[in-house]
MARZAVEX-516056 format. One record per residue (C-alpha): residue number from 0; residue in three letters; chain; x, y negated, z. Coordinates in Angstrom, 3 decimals. Example, Ala and Ser with C-alpha at 12.3 -4.5 7.8 and 13.67 -1.06 7.14 Angstrom:
seq, type, mol, x, y, z
0, ALA, A, 12.300, 4.500, 7.800
1, SER, A, 13.670, 1.060, 7.140
//
This chain:
seq, type, mol, x, y, z
0, UNK, A, -12.994, -73.178, -1.739
1, UNK, A, -12.429, -76.769, -3.222
2, UNK, A, -14.551, -78.237, 0.126
3, UNK, A, -12.146, -76.785, 2.585
4, UNK, A, -9.302, -79.072, 3.642
5, UNK, A, -7.088, -80.174, 2.022
6, UNK, A, -8.743, -80.432, -1.022
7, UNK, A, -12.229, -81.126, 0.561
8, UNK, A, -13.712, -82.813, 3.574
9, UNK, A, -14.307, -79.611, 5.751
10, UNK, A, -11.924, -78.656, 8.248
11, UNK, A, -11.126, -74.954, 8.988
12, UNK, A, -8.729, -73.720, 11.195
13, UNK, A, -8.354, -70.320, 13.532
14, UNK, A, -5.462, -68.385, 15.387
15, UNK, A, -4.978, -66.218, 12.182
16, UNK, A, -5.830, -68.618, 9.647
17, UNK, A, -3.587, -68.316, 6.746
18, UNK, A, -1.315, -65.534, 8.734
19, UNK, A, 0.126, -63.370, 6.030
20, UNK, A, -0.555, -60.248, 7.977
21, UNK, A, -4.206, -61.177, 8.858
22, UNK, A, -4.952, -61.962, 5.227
23, UNK, A, -3.440, -58.499, 4.172
24, UNK, A, -5.432, -56.787, 6.668
25, UNK, A, -8.703, -58.671, 5.681
26, UNK, A, -7.833, -57.690, 2.002
27, UNK, A, -7.346, -54.129, 3.115
28, UNK, A, -10.695, -54.197, 4.763
29, UNK, A, -12.415, -55.704, 1.788
30, UNK, A, -11.151, -52.869, -0.564
31, UNK, A, -12.294, -50.359, 2.127
32, UNK, A, -15.690, -51.828, 2.113
33, UNK, A, -16.109, -51.612, -1.533
34, UNK, A, -15.830, -47.774, -1.426
35, UNK, A, -19.156, -46.028, -2.240
36, UNK, A, -21.202, -44.913, 0.711
37, UNK, A, -19.187, -47.169, 3.309
38, UNK, A, -22.198, -48.881, 4.443
39, UNK, A, -24.394, -45.763, 4.494
40, UNK, A, -21.795, -44.242, 6.692
41, UNK, A, -21.680, -47.170, 9.167
42, UNK, A, -25.600, -47.003, 9.214
43, UNK, A, -25.341, -43.390, 10.141
44, UNK, A, -22.425, -43.408, 12.764
45, UNK, A, -24.664, -46.419, 14.106
46, UNK, A, -27.976, -44.420, 14.319
47, UNK, A, -26.196, -41.764, 15.747
48, UNK, A, -25.000, -43.721, 18.387
49, UNK, A, -28.050, -45.810, 19.127
50, UNK, A, -30.197, -42.885, 19.158
51, UNK, A, -27.754, -41.091, 21.183
52, UNK, A, -27.710, -43.701, 23.986
53, UNK, A, -31.634, -43.922, 23.672
54, UNK, A, -31.971, -40.265, 24.605
55, UNK, A, -29.469, -40.444, 27.381
56, UNK, A, -31.303, -43.324, 28.919
57, UNK, A, -34.512, -41.651, 28.462
58, UNK, A, -33.314, -38.368, 30.328
59, UNK, A, -31.359, -40.431, 33.059
60, UNK, A, -35.070, -42.445, 33.482
61, UNK, A, -33.415, -45.587, 32.928
62, UNK, A, -35.537, -48.086, 30.462
63, UNK, A, -33.325, -49.452, 27.584
64, UNK, A, -34.835, -50.797, 24.545
65, UNK, A, -33.393, -50.052, 21.222
66, UNK, A, -31.570, -53.008, 19.992
67, UNK, A, -29.610, -52.143, 16.930
68, UNK, A, -28.617, -53.196, 13.590
69, UNK, A, -26.219, -51.234, 11.302
70, UNK, A, -23.336, -50.720, 13.160
71, UNK, A, -24.089, -53.278, 15.788
72, UNK, A, -25.896, -52.693, 18.913
73, UNK, A, -26.466, -53.574, 22.542
74, UNK, A, -27.537, -51.887, 25.543
75, UNK, A, -29.967, -54.216, 27.944
76, UNK, A, -31.511, -52.395, 30.854
77, UNK, A, -35.029, -53.811, 30.898
78, UNK, A, -38.285, -51.920, 30.346
79, UNK, A, -39.407, -54.818, 27.605
80, UNK, A, -38.144, -55.140, 24.156
81, UNK, A, -35.281, -58.029, 24.069
82, UNK, A, -36.148, -60.336, 21.171
83, UNK, A, -34.870, -63.574, 22.383
84, UNK, A, -32.466, -65.357, 25.070
85, UNK, A, -35.045, -65.158, 27.655
86, UNK, A, -35.852, -61.394, 27.271
87, UNK, A, -31.956, -61.048, 27.516
88, UNK, A, -31.515, -62.808, 30.547
89, UNK, A, -34.229, -60.884, 32.355
90, UNK, A, -32.175, -57.525, 32.021
91, UNK, A, -30.765, -55.858, 34.990
92, UNK, A, -27.076, -57.357, 34.589
93, UNK, A, -26.209, -55.436, 38.177
94, UNK, A, -27.257, -52.257, 36.447
95, UNK, A, -25.150, -53.004, 33.461
96, UNK, A, -22.226, -53.562, 35.493
97, UNK, A, -22.579, -50.225, 37.041
98, UNK, A, -22.923, -48.403, 33.790
99, UNK, A, -20.081, -50.188, 32.572
100, UNK, A, -17.829, -49.356, 35.123
101, UNK, A, -18.991, -45.737, 35.046
102, UNK, A, -17.908, -45.839, 31.201
103, UNK, A, -14.529, -47.089, 32.146
104, UNK, A, -14.063, -44.376, 34.202
105, UNK, A, -14.924, -41.938, 31.616
106, UNK, A, -12.534, -43.665, 29.221
107, UNK, A, -15.051, -45.653, 26.967
108, UNK, A, -14.296, -49.369, 26.907
109, UNK, A, -17.218, -51.276, 25.884
110, UNK, A, -18.055, -55.104, 26.057
111, UNK, A, -18.118, -56.251, 29.946
112, UNK, A, -21.247, -58.072, 29.616
113, UNK, A, -24.859, -56.961, 28.148
114, UNK, A, -25.081, -60.148, 26.129
115, UNK, A, -21.966, -58.857, 23.691
116, UNK, A, -22.308, -56.410, 21.250
117, UNK, A, -20.846, -52.676, 20.570
118, UNK, A, -19.667, -52.052, 17.359
119, UNK, A, -19.041, -48.813, 15.276
120, UNK, A, -16.274, -48.890, 12.828
121, UNK, A, -15.295, -46.201, 10.219
122, UNK, A, -12.587, -45.430, 12.334
123, UNK, A, -15.156, -43.760, 14.821
124, UNK, A, -15.946, -40.268, 13.861
125, UNK, A, -19.019, -38.217, 14.526
126, UNK, A, -17.207, -36.419, 17.493
127, UNK, A, -16.175, -39.802, 18.778
128, UNK, A, -19.736, -40.783, 19.060
129, UNK, A, -20.420, -37.613, 20.721
130, UNK, A, -18.045, -38.080, 23.252
131, UNK, A, -19.487, -41.355, 23.887
132, UNK, A, -22.875, -40.543, 24.125
133, UNK, A, -22.233, -37.610, 26.881
134, UNK, A, -20.116, -40.059, 28.664
135, UNK, A, -23.022, -42.469, 28.807
136, UNK, A, -25.621, -39.661, 29.552
137, UNK, A, -23.545, -39.341, 32.780
138, UNK, A, -23.087, -42.882, 33.390
139, UNK, A, -26.621, -43.482, 32.689
140, UNK, A, -27.443, -41.035, 35.592
141, UNK, A, -25.089, -43.108, 38.094
142, UNK, A, -26.478, -46.525, 37.078
143, UNK, A, -30.039, -45.075, 37.492
144, UNK, A, -29.462, -45.368, 41.373
//
């Protein structure tokens, strides 16, 4: 931290930098993340969502490669694995927009671009993920058209 201004040459700033409420929330989050089994729970919930979405896409006949790391995932509407920017750009953004709208209509709020990630948190329960997967099953059928 000695490298960060005012002590050092590195300037760092942000909307909530130094905000007491943001610092308290950050410290509470770090304490929570130290609990045993937290990362395993996040991995399990992320896998539940990722596998559920992949199965829903298969059943709707919509090609969506699996792109998940831990509790973070993204849906790309393409028949090829997405491993770089060019692969992501080749995905069907119009189909994603239809899917996104259909998810909103079902009360599931996702990032509005397939170039943004979806995150599962410790606040999400297995039941929450199940509701999301069921909504996606219906939305993917709509997006397939």
